[in-house]
C-alpha positions in Angstrom: -32.8 -93.0 -23.6 -35.6 -94.4 -25.6 -39.0 -92.8 -25.6 -41.3 -95.7 -26.3 -44.6 -94.8 -27.9 -46.5 -97.8 -29.2 -48.6 -98.2 -32.3 -50.4 -94.9 -32.6 -50.3 -94.9 -36.4 -53.7 -96.5 -37.1 -57.0 -94.7 -37.7 -60.7 -95.1 -37.3 -63.9 -96.1 -39.0 -66.0 -93.0 -39.8 -69.5 -92.2 -41.1 -68.2 -89.4 -43.3 -68.2 -90.2 -47.1 -66.1 -89.2 -50.1 -66.7 -90.7 -53.6 -64.7 -93.9 -53.8 -63.6 -93.2 -57.3 -61.6 -90.2 -56.4 -58.4 -92.1 -56.0 -59.2 -95.1 -58.2 -56.7 -94.1 -60.9 -53.6 -94.0 -58.6 -54.2 -96.7 -56.1 -53.7 -100.5 -55.9 -54.1 -103.0 -53.1 -51.3 -104.0 -50.7 -50.8 -106.5 -47.9 -50.1 -105.7 -44.2 -48.0 -107.9 -41.9 -47.4 -107.0 -38.2 -44.9 -109.0 -36.1 -44.9 -111.9 -38.7 -48.8 -112.1 -38.8 -50.7 -111.0 -41.8 -53.7 -108.9 -41.1 -56.5 -110.5 -43.0 -60.2 -110.1 -43.5 -60.3 -106.2 -43.6 -63.3 -104.9 -45.3 -61.1 -102.2 -46.9 -57.6 -103.5 -47.6 -54.5 -101.3 -47.4 -53.7 -99.5 -50.7 -50.8 -97.9 -52.4 -51.5 -94.3 -53.2 -48.8 -92.1 -54.9 -46.2 -94.7 -54.0 -47.3 -94.6 -50.3 -48.9 -97.4 -48.3 -52.2 -96.2 -46.8 -53.7 -98.3 -44.0 -57.4 -98.6 -43.2 -58.6 -97.6 -39.9 -60.3 -99.0 -36.9 -60.1 -102.7 -38.1 -56.4 -102.5 -37.8 -56.2 -100.2 -34.8 -58.5 -102.3 -32.6 -55.9 -105.1 -32.9 -53.5 -103.2 -30.7 -56.0 -101.8 -28.1 -56.1 -98.1 -28.8 -58.9 -95.6 -28.4 -59.9 -93.4 -31.4 -62.0 -90.3 -31.7 -63.3 -88.3 -34.7 -64.2 -84.6 -34.9 -66.6 -84.0 -37.7 -66.2 -80.2 -37.4 -62.4 -80.3 -37.8 -62.2 -83.6 -39.8 -59.7 -84.8 -37.3 -58.7 -88.3 -36.2 -57.6 -88.4 -32.5 -55.8 -91.6 -31.3 -55.3 -92.1 -27.6 -52.8 -94.6 -26.2 -51.9 -94.5 -22.5 -50.9 -90.9 -21.9 -50.1 -90.1 -25.6 -52.4 -88.4 -28.1 -51.9 -88.3 -31.9 -54.0 -85.9 -33.9 -54.3 -86.1 -37.8 -56.4 -84.0 -40.1 -57.9 -85.3 -43.3 -56.3 -83.4 -46.2 -53.3 -82.2 -44.1 -49.7 -83.5 -44.2 -49.2 -82.3 -40.6 -49.9 -84.5 -37.6 -49.5 -83.6 -33.9 -48.1 -86.1 -31.4 -48.6 -84.7 -27.9 -46.8 -81.3 -28.1 -44.9 -81.5 -31.4 -45.9 -81.5 -35.1 -44.9 -84.3 -37.5 -44.6 -84.0 -41.2 -46.2 -87.0 -43.0 -45.5 -88.1 -46.6 -49.2 -88.2 -47.4 -52.3 -86.8 -45.8 -55.2 -89.0 -44.4 -58.0 -89.5 -46.8 -61.6 -90.7 -46.7 -62.1 -93.5 -49.2 -65.7 -94.6 -49.5 -66.8 -94.8 -45.9 -63.3 -95.6 -44.5 -60.5 -93.4 -43.4 -56.9 -94.3 -44.4 -53.7 -92.8 -43.2 -50.1 -93.0 -44.4 -48.1 -95.8 -42.8 -44.3 -95.5 -42.9 -43.5 -92.1 -41.2 -45.9 -92.3 -38.2 -44.9 -96.0 -37.7 -41.2 -95.2 -37.6 -41.7 -92.1 -35.5 -43.3 -94.4 -32.8 -40.5 -96.9 -32.8 -41.6 -99.5 -35.3 -39.4 -101.0 -38.0 -41.1 -100.7 -41.4 -40.1 -102.6 -44.5 -41.6 -103.2 -48.0 -41.5 -106.5 -49.8 -42.0 -105.8 -53.5 -42.6 -109.4 -54.4 -45.3 -109.9 -51.9 -46.5 -106.2 -52.3 -46.6 -106.2 -48.5 -45.8 -103.6 -45.8 -44.0 -105.4 -43.0 -43.9 -103.9 -39.5 -42.1 -105.0 -36.3 -43.2 -103.6 -33.0 -40.5 -102.4 -30.5 -40.7 -105.7 -28.6 -40.2 -107.8 -31.7 -37.9 -105.9 -33.9 -35.2 -103.2 -33.9 -37.6 -100.4 -33.2 -35.4 -98.5 -30.9 -34.4 -95.5 -33.0 -33.9 -92.2 -31.1 -31.9 -89.3 -32.3 -29.0 -88.2 -30.1 -30.9 -85.0 -29.6 -34.7 -84.9 -29.1 -36.6 -82.9 -31.7 -37.7 -79.4 -30.5 -41.4 -78.9 -31.0 -42.0 -76.7 -34.0 -45.2 -75.5 -35.6 -46.0 -76.5 -39.2 -45.9 -73.9 -42.0 -48.7 -71.4 -41.8 -50.1 -72.3 -45.2 -50.9 -75.8 -43.9 -51.3 -75.4 -40.2 -53.9 -77.8 -38.7 -56.6 -76.3 -36.5 -56.4 -76.8 -32.8 -57.5 -80.4 -32.2 -60.9 -81.0 -30.7 -60.7 -84.7 -29.8 -63.9 -86.6 -29.0 -62.8 -90.0 -27.8 -65.0 -93.1 -27.9 -64.9 -95.6 -25.0 -62.5 -98.5 -25.9 -63.8 -101.9 -26.6 -62.6 -104.1 -23.7 -61.1 -107.5 -24.5 -63.1 -110.6 -23.5 -64.1 -111.7 -21.0 -64.6 -108.2 -19.6 -68.0 -106.9 -20.8 -68.2 -103.4 -22.1 -69.3 -100.8 -19.5 -73.1 -100.2 -19.3 -74.7 -96.8 -19.7 -75.2 -96.7 -16.0 -71.4 -97.0 -15.4 -70.5 -94.1 -17.7 -70.5 -90.4 -16.6 -72.7 -88.1 -18.6 -72.1 -84.6 -19.9 -75.0 -82.3 -19.2 -73.4 -79.1 -20.4 -76.2 -76.8 -21.8 -74.2 -74.6 -24.1 -71.1 -75.1 -26.3 -68.0 -73.1 -25.7 -67.2 -71.2 -28.9 -63.6 -70.5 -29.7 -62.7 -66.8 -29.8 -59.0 -65.7 -30.4 -57.3 -64.0 -27.5 -53.7 -63.4 -26.4 -52.2 -66.2 -24.4 -53.4 -66.3 -20.8 -52.2 -67.8 -17.6 -54.1 -70.3 -15.5 -53.7 -68.9 -12.0 -55.8 -71.1 -9.7 -57.9 -74.3 -9.3 -60.3 -74.5 -6.4 -63.5 -76.2 -5.4 -66.6 -75.8 -3.3 -68.6 -78.6 -1.7 -72.0 -76.9 -1.2 -75.0 -78.3 -3.1 -73.5 -79.0 -6.5 -69.7 -79.6 -6.3 -68.0 -77.2 -8.7 -64.3 -76.8 -9.6 -63.3 -73.3 -10.7 -60.3 -72.7 -12.9 -59.3 -69.0 -13.1 -57.3 -67.3 -15.8 -55.5 -63.9 -15.8 -57.2 -62.9 -19.1 -59.8 -64.2 -21.5 -59.5 -67.9 -22.5 -59.4 -68.7 -26.3 -60.9 -72.1 -26.3 -61.8 -75.1 -24.1 -62.3 -78.8 -25.1 -63.3 -81.6 -22.8 -63.8 -85.3 -23.3 -64.3 -88.5 -21.3 -61.8 -91.3 -21.3 -62.4 -95.0 -20.3 -62.6 -95.3 -16.6 -64.6 -92.1 -16.2 -61.6 -89.8 -16.6 -62.7 -86.3 -17.5 -60.1 -84.4 -19.5 -60.3 -80.7 -19.9 -57.9 -78.9 -22.3 -57.6 -75.1 -22.1 -56.0 -73.8 -25.3 -53.6 -70.9 -25.6 -53.1 -71.1 -21.8 -49.9 -71.3 -19.7 -50.2 -73.1 -16.4 -49.1 -71.4 -13.2 -50.8 -73.9 -10.8 -49.3 -76.9 -9.0 -50.5 -79.8 -6.9 -52.0 -80.8 -4.6 -55.5 -80.1 -5.8 -58.7 -80.7 -3.8 -60.4 -84.0 -4.4 -63.7 -84.9 -2.8 -67.0 -86.6 -3.4 -67.2 -88.0 -6.9 -63.7 -86.8 -7.8 -61.0 -89.1 -6.5 -58.0 -87.3 -7.9 -57.3 -84.1 -9.8 -54.1 -83.6 -12.0 -52.9 -80.7 -14.1 -50.0 -80.2 -16.4 -48.7 -77.9 -19.1 -49.7 -80.5 -21.7 -48.3 -78.6 -24.7 -46.2 -75.5 -25.3 -46.5 -75.2 -29.1 -49.4 -74.4 -29.1 -49.9 -73.8 -25.3 -52.4 -76.1 -23.8 -53.1 -76.6 -20.1 -54.7 -80.0 -19.3 -56.7 -80.8 -16.2 -57.8 -84.4 -15.5 -60.5 -85.4 -13.1 -60.7 -89.1 -12.0 -64.3 -89.8 -11.1 -65.4 -92.5 -8.7 -68.3 -93.6 -10.9 -71.0 -92.5 -13.3 -71.4 -88.7 -12.5 -73.3 -86.0 -14.3 -71.1 -83.1 -15.1 -71.1 -79.8 -17.0 -68.4 -77.5 -18.3 -69.0 -73.8 -18.8 -67.1 -70.6 -19.4 -68.0 -67.2 -17.7 -69.1 -64.2 -19.7 -65.7 -62.6 -19.5 -64.1 -65.9 -20.4 -61.7 -65.8 -17.4 -63.5 -68.4 -15.2 -64.0 -72.0 -16.3 -66.4 -74.1 -14.1 -66.6 -77.9 -14.0 -69.7 -78.8 -12.0 -70.8 -82.2 -10.8 -74.4 -83.0 -9.8 -75.0 -84.1 -6.2 -75.8 -87.7 -5.3 -79.4 -88.1 -4.3 -79.5 -90.4 -1.2 -83.0 -91.8 -1.1 -82.6 -94.9 1.1 -80.8 -95.6 4.4 -81.6 -98.6 6.5 -79.8 -101.1 8.9 -79.8 -104.8 9.3 -78.3 -107.0 12.1 -77.3 -110.7 12.0 -76.3 -111.1 15.6 -72.6 -111.0 14.8 -72.5 -107.9 12.5 -74.4 -104.7 11.9 -74.8 -103.4 8.4 -75.7 -99.9 7.3 -77.2 -99.8 3.8 -77.0 -96.5 1.8 -78.7 -96.2 -1.6 -78.3 -93.3 -4.0 -78.7 -92.1 -7.5 -75.1 -93.2 -8.1 -72.5 -95.1 -6.1 -72.1 -93.2 -2.8 -68.6 -91.8 -2.0 -68.0 -93.1 1.5 -65.5 -91.6 4.0 -65.3 -93.1 7.5 -63.8 -90.9 10.3 -63.2 -91.8 13.9 -62.3 -88.3 15.1 -59.9 -90.0 17.5 -62.6 -91.3 19.9 -63.1 -95.0 20.1 -66.7 -94.6 21.3 -68.1 -93.4 17.9 -67.3 -92.7 14.3 -69.0 -90.9 11.5 -69.9 -92.1 8.0 -69.6 -89.2 5.5 -71.3 -89.4 2.1 -69.5 -86.7 0.3 -71.3 -84.4 -2.2 -74.7 -85.8 -1.6 -78.2 -84.7 -0.8 -80.0 -86.6 2.0 -83.6 -87.3 0.8 -84.1 -90.5 2.8 -86.5 -90.5 5.8 -84.8 -89.8 9.1 -83.5 -93.0 10.7 -82.6 -93.9 14.3 -81.9 -97.5 15.0 -80.0 -99.9 17.3 -77.8 -102.8 16.4 -76.1 -105.7 18.1 -72.7 -103.9 18.5 -73.8 -100.3 17.9 -75.8 -98.2 20.3 -77.4 -96.0 17.7 -77.6 -95.1 14.0 -78.7 -91.6 13.1 -78.9 -89.8 9.8 -79.0 -86.1 8.8 -77.9 -83.4 6.4 -74.5 -81.9 7.0 -74.2 -78.1 6.6 -73.2 -77.3 3.1 -75.1 -80.1 1.4 -73.0 -83.2 2.3 -75.1 -86.1 3.7 -73.8 -88.1 6.7 -74.7 -90.9 9.0 -73.3 -91.1 12.5 -72.7 -94.4 14.2 -72.0 -94.8 17.9 -69.9 -97.7 19.3 -70.7 -99.1 22.8 -67.3 -100.2 24.2 -64.7 -97.5 24.6 -61.8 -99.7 23.8 -63.4 -101.7 21.0 -62.8 -100.2 17.6 -65.2 -101.8 15.2 -63.9 -104.0 12.4 -65.4 -102.4 9.3 -65.7 -103.2 5.6 -67.3 -101.1 2.9 -68.9 -102.9 -0.1 -70.0 -100.9 -3.2 -72.7 -101.6 -5.8 -73.7 -99.6 -8.8 -75.9 -97.2 -6.8 -75.3 -98.4 -3.2 -72.8 -98.9 -0.4 -73.0 -101.2 2.6 -70.9 -100.5 5.8 -70.5 -103.7 7.7 -69.4 -103.5 11.4 -68.5 -106.0 14.2 -66.2 -106.1 17.2 -62.6 -105.7 16.1 -59.7 -103.9 17.7 -58.8 -103.5 21.4 -56.2 -101.4 23.0 -55.7 -99.4 19.8 -56.4 -95.7 19.3 -55.4 -92.9 16.9 -54.6 -89.4 18.2 -55.7 -86.9 15.6 -54.0 -84.0 17.3 -50.5 -85.6 17.1 -51.1 -88.0 14.2 -50.0 -91.0 16.3 -51.2 -94.5 16.6 -51.1 -95.7 20.2 -51.0 -99.3 21.3 -51.9 -99.9 25.0 -49.2 -102.0 26.8 -51.8 -103.4 29.2 -53.2 -105.2 26.1 -49.9 -106.1 24.4 -46.4 -106.0 25.9 -43.5 -106.8 23.4 -39.9 -106.1 22.8 -39.8 -103.0 20.5 -36.5 -104.1 19.0 -38.4 -107.0 17.3 -40.8 -104.7 15.5 -40.1 -104.8 11.7 -41.0 -102.0 9.3 -41.6 -101.9 5.6 -42.3 -98.6 3.8 -43.7 -99.1 0.3 -43.9 -95.4 -0.3 -44.6 -95.6 -4.1 -47.8 -97.5 -3.2 -48.5 -95.3 -0.2 -48.3 -98.4 2.1 -46.5 -98.8 5.4 -46.4 -102.0 7.4 -45.2 -102.9 10.9 -44.8 -106.6 11.7 -45.1 -107.4 15.4 -43.9 -110.8 16.9 -46.2 -113.4 18.6 -47.9 -112.0 21.6 -49.8 -109.2 19.9 -53.0 -111.1 19.5 -54.8 -109.0 22.1 -55.0 -106.1 19.6 -57.7 -108.0 17.8 -58.4 -107.8 14.0 -60.0 -105.1 12.0 -59.7 -101.8 10.2 -59.7 -98.4 11.8 -60.8 -95.6 9.4 -58.9 -92.4 10.1 -59.3 -90.1 7.0 -57.3 -87.2 8.5 -56.0 -86.0 5.2 -52.8 -88.1 5.4 -53.8 -91.5 6.9 -56.7 -93.2 5.2 -57.0 -96.2 7.4 -55.1 -98.6 9.7 -55.6 -102.4 9.4 -54.6 -105.0 11.9 -54.3 -108.6 10.5 -52.3 -111.8 10.9 -49.8 -113.3 8.5 -49.3 -117.1 7.8 -46.8 -117.3 10.6 -49.1 -115.9 13.2 -47.4 -112.5 13.4 -49.5 -109.4 13.8 -49.4 -106.9 10.9 -50.3 -103.2 11.3 -50.9 -101.8 7.9 -51.2 -98.0 7.2 -53.0 -96.9 4.0 -51.9 -93.3 3.3 -52.8 -90.8 0.6 -49.2 -89.6 0.2 -45.7 -90.4 1.1 -45.2 -90.4 4.9 -42.3 -91.0 7.3 -43.0 -93.2 10.3 -41.1 -93.6 13.6 -41.8 -95.9 16.6 -41.0 -95.3 20.3 -42.3 -96.5 23.6 -43.4 -95.2 27.0 -44.2 -97.0 30.2 -47.9 -97.4 29.1 -47.9 -97.3 25.2 -46.1 -98.0 22.0 -46.4 -94.9 19.8 -46.2 -94.9 16.0 -45.9 -91.4 14.7 -46.6 -90.3 11.1 -44.9 -87.2 9.6 -44.4 -85.7 6.2 -40.8 -86.3 5.0 -40.1 -82.6 4.8 -41.1 -82.3 8.5 -38.4 -84.8 9.4 -35.4 -84.6 6.9 -33.1 -81.7 6.1 -32.6 -82.7 2.4 -34.7 -85.0 0.2 -33.8 -86.3 -3.2 -35.7 -88.6 -5.6 -33.8 -91.0 -7.8 -35.7 -92.1 -10.9 -34.4 -95.2 -12.8 -35.8 -94.7 -16.3 -38.2 -97.0 -18.1 -39.0 -100.4 -16.6 -41.4 -103.3 -16.9 -42.8 -103.6 -20.5 -40.8 -100.6 -21.5 -37.2 -101.7 -21.8 -35.9 -98.3 -23.1 -33.0 -98.6 -25.6 -31.7 -102.1 -26.4 -28.2 -102.5 -27.9 -25.2 -104.8 -27.6 -27.0 -107.2 -25.3 -28.0 -104.4 -22.8 -31.4 -103.2 -21.9 -31.5 -99.6 -20.7 -34.0 -100.3 -18.0 -31.7 -102.9 -16.3 -28.4 -100.9 -16.4 -30.0 -97.7 -15.0 -31.8 -99.6 -12.2 -28.4 -101.2 -11.1 -26.7 -97.8 -11.1 -29.6 -96.2 -9.2 -29.4 -98.8 -6.5 -25.7 -98.1 -6.1 -26.5 -94.3 -5.8 -29.0 -95.2 -3.1 -26.4 -97.0 -1.1 -24.3 -93.9 -0.9 -27.3 -91.6 -0.1 -28.7 -93.9 2.6 -25.4 -93.8 4.3 -25.6 -90.0 4.6 -27.6 -89.0 7.7 -28.4 -85.6 6.3 -30.2 -86.9 3.1 -33.4 -88.9 2.7 -33.5 -90.6 -0.7 -36.5 -92.2 -2.4 -36.7 -94.2 -5.7 -39.6 -94.1 -8.2 -39.1 -97.8 -8.8 -36.9 -100.4 -7.0 -37.6 -103.4 -9.3 -38.4 -104.0 -12.9 -41.8 -102.5 -13.0 -43.5 -100.0 -15.3 -44.0 -96.4 -14.0 -46.0 -93.8 -15.9 -43.8 -90.7 -16.5 -46.4 -88.3 -15.1 -46.5 -90.5 -11.9 -42.7 -90.1 -11.5 -42.9 -86.4 -11.5 -46.0 -86.1 -9.3 -44.3 -88.5 -6.8 -41.3 -86.2 -6.6 -43.5 -83.1 -6.3 -44.8 -84.4 -3.0 -41.6 -83.8 -1.1 -38.3 -83.7 -3.2 -35.8 -80.9 -3.0 -33.9 -82.4 -6.0 -34.9 -84.9 -8.7 -32.4 -87.1 -10.7 -33.7 -89.3 -13.6 -31.1 -91.8 -14.8 -31.0 -93.1 -18.4 -28.7 -94.6 -21.0 -28.5 -93.2 -24.5 -28.7 -94.8 -28.0 -28.7 -93.8 -31.6 -29.2 -96.1 -34.6 -26.7 -96.3 -37.5 -24.1 -94.1 -35.7 -22.1 -96.6 -33.6 -19.3 -94.2 -33.1 -21.3 -91.7 -31.0 -20.4 -91.9 -27.3 -20.3 -89.7 -24.2 -22.3 -88.4 -21.3 -24.9 -85.6 -21.4 -27.2 -84.0 -18.8 -30.6 -82.6 -19.6 -32.6 -79.9 -17.8 -35.8 -78.0 -18.5 -35.9 -74.2 -18.5 -39.0 -73.3 -16.4 -40.5 -69.9 -16.1 -41.2 -70.7 -12.5 -37.5 -70.9 -11.9 -36.9 -67.2 -12.8 -36.7 -66.2 -9.1 -34.8 -69.4 -8.0 -31.3 -68.9 -6.6 -30.5 -72.5 -7.7 -32.0 -73.7 -11.0 -32.2 -76.9 -12.9 -29.4 -75.7 -15.2 -27.2 -75.1 -12.2 -27.9 -78.6 -11.0 -27.2 -80.1 -14.5 -23.9 -78.3 -14.7 -22.8 -79.8 -11.3 -23.9 -83.3 -12.3 -22.3 -83.2 -15.7 -18.9 -82.0 -14.3 -18.8 -84.7 -11.7 -19.7 -87.6 -14.1 -17.1 -86.4 -16.7 -14.4 -86.0 -14.0 -15.0 -89.5 -12.6 -15.2 -91.4 -15.9 -13.2 -89.4 -18.5 -16.1 -89.9 -21.0 -16.7 -87.6 -23.9 -18.4 -84.5 -22.6 -21.6 -83.8 -24.5 -22.5 -81.0 -22.2 -25.8 -79.9 -20.6 -28.8 -79.4 -22.8 -32.3 -77.9 -22.4 -35.0 -80.6 -22.8 -38.4 -78.9 -22.3 -40.3 -81.8 -23.7 -39.2 -84.5 -21.3 -42.3 -85.0 -19.1 -40.3 -85.8 -16.0 -38.4 -82.5 -16.3 -41.3 -80.4 -17.6 -43.7 -81.4 -14.8 -41.2 -81.3 -11.9 -41.4 -78.4 -9.4 -37.9 -78.6 -8.1 -34.4 -78.5 -9.7 -34.5 -81.6 -11.8 -32.0 -83.3 -14.2 -32.1 -86.2 -16.6 -28.7 -88.0 -16.9 -27.7 -89.9 -20.0 -24.8 -91.9 -18.6 -23.5 -93.2 -21.9 -24.4 -94.7 -25.3 -25.2 -98.4 -25.3 -25.4 -98.2 -29.1 -21.6 -97.7 -28.9 -20.0 -101.2 -28.4 -17.1 -100.0 -26.4 -19.1 -97.7 -24.1 -21.8 -100.4 -23.7 -19.0 -102.8 -22.6 -17.8 -100.3 -20.0 -21.4 -99.6 -18.7 -21.9 -103.3 -18.2 -18.9 -103.6 -15.7 -19.3 -103.3 -12.0 -16.3 -100.9 -11.7 -17.7 -98.4 -14.2 -21.2 -98.5 -12.6 -19.6 -97.8 -9.2 -17.7 -94.8 -10.7 -20.9 -93.4 -12.1 -22.9 -94.0 -8.9 -20.3 -92.2 -6.8 -20.1 -89.3 -9.2 -23.9 -88.9 -9.2 -23.9 -89.0 -5.4 -21.0 -86.5 -5.2 -23.0 -84.2 -7.5 -26.1 -84.4 -5.3 -24.0 -83.6 -2.2 -22.3 -80.7 -3.9 -25.7 -79.4 -5.1 -27.1 -79.5 -1.5 -23.9 -77.6 -0.4 -25.0 -74.6 -2.5 -28.8 -75.1 -2.4 -30.8 -74.6 0.8 -34.4 -75.7 0.1 -37.0 -73.4 1.4 -40.1 -75.2 2.8 
């Protein structure tokens, strides 16, 4: 399996200074070529220092689209790329990539007003091929897509701290917003959230603590409270592009798990054990727009509060054009709109979460609405209630957002459609539409939280429009037409759901359930890599392709078993973020199986199958652990294929295993860097053997493991 981490080896332009002559006696200039293109026009060229190539900073890094931060207090460079973070310290030969330390040949330096970092070791650690041409005096790099940058040891490195005499301080990254590529303009100040914290959090050493809870209130100022079992050593927070607020709690083990409350200006909350050496718990808040926030620590250092200022709603008015009514809402920032029908077709409510209503009271009439009223909901959330005239006419609604405004547009839409909140059922009245239920077609795109029912011709009486449900599982239901005139009923959900359809004499009933409310056993199959991430590439085989084929074969067996419901993290050649794979499985899975192929450079004789698991503290009281699951899977694959048995191994640093909340394994089904094993893996017969062995292992595991829900 190849862990692809792209070009995180560059650095940044700083305002710190060091006399430029400090290195003059030992340095000469060098050239830099990346993917056959020489990097020209740098104000400070790469240099050779003590026989090491040092590259200059932001001018190079911006060419590959990273985000860079600088901590003046700790003299640290922090490089962000996707979900990975690289921290380097001026004067130290130790760098930290995510949760492990890397020993570099040379420490970063400040030369004049530029920062330079060593090139070769970080570049090779991130999958780049690095060469040196003495005639050209040029460092030559090839990215993983254009060279052989697919090295991975046959065993992943365990995270280890650097020697005490040169241990870097805990990183305090302060990222800068990235520079978007044209033609997208950079975000304006009005679009960026603002930190209004009034006091810094000073680091004070304490024994390691446990993060025990994450909760929120929605009264006045929205505040999230993170509680610890003992005093917290240190906290760092920073804002990433897209208004993602990251809060890192140092020397803290996480005992919390999703789902976390998300409301108002916060669209999603995620948490993970970001690092174990040192221990760091990370919480990420995805914000809907520019929000003022503050981060504070209680006097006893056991409670961390992240507070968000309420939206000031200072304008509400309505307009009517004769065919549509529009409700205009204006606030100090973009209003967070929720529409709720409460199951009654006569009226619905517009909720503006986490807002203070300071607009004059409004009561107005429209063309299709009988009344608009405004008020302040108990607890500080503003709302506007809209009544609909016709009992069977659900309004067709769209919501348009501006920088500090929202417009809710309404006109006549659906007929003979209603949603029952008590049973979570969508009901279609047969007096409006009468069809053959056997002609209903279903498509469940569960990774995108989409579910679509296609009805044949004859369903036009339902009308067109969107019904906003917002019951915690179903966000909305949209009725539309495709190019062939078929009626589409589209469900937008906020999590994976299972749908069934049945009919009575008067209605068609579409019922939504959580998978664990329906199925006895649930397993998630995760084909590794995908899309722009090919994984390992050897002997004409890309890892992402071979594991996807095997995964589909496993799914064939699982789908034929009436006792098991199986899901895939990807069904085609698309990229899926590793943290998304684990969070998807955490919604409902009893078992999790990630399928990969192995590779190692310069050791073509290495072959065999191995299974990885992660030893979790939360599994101490489990009767069936990830190690138990890994033992079963390894035994079945070896028995079926006769491959070299490389055993079961503890892999605490694999994100998909580390962040999974159920017994989880990562299967390395063979080495594609071994020519003979690659040839076998490419055959249909061997793929079928592996798929059947994986299926048999899952069935055996469910035979001894009874999930408790």
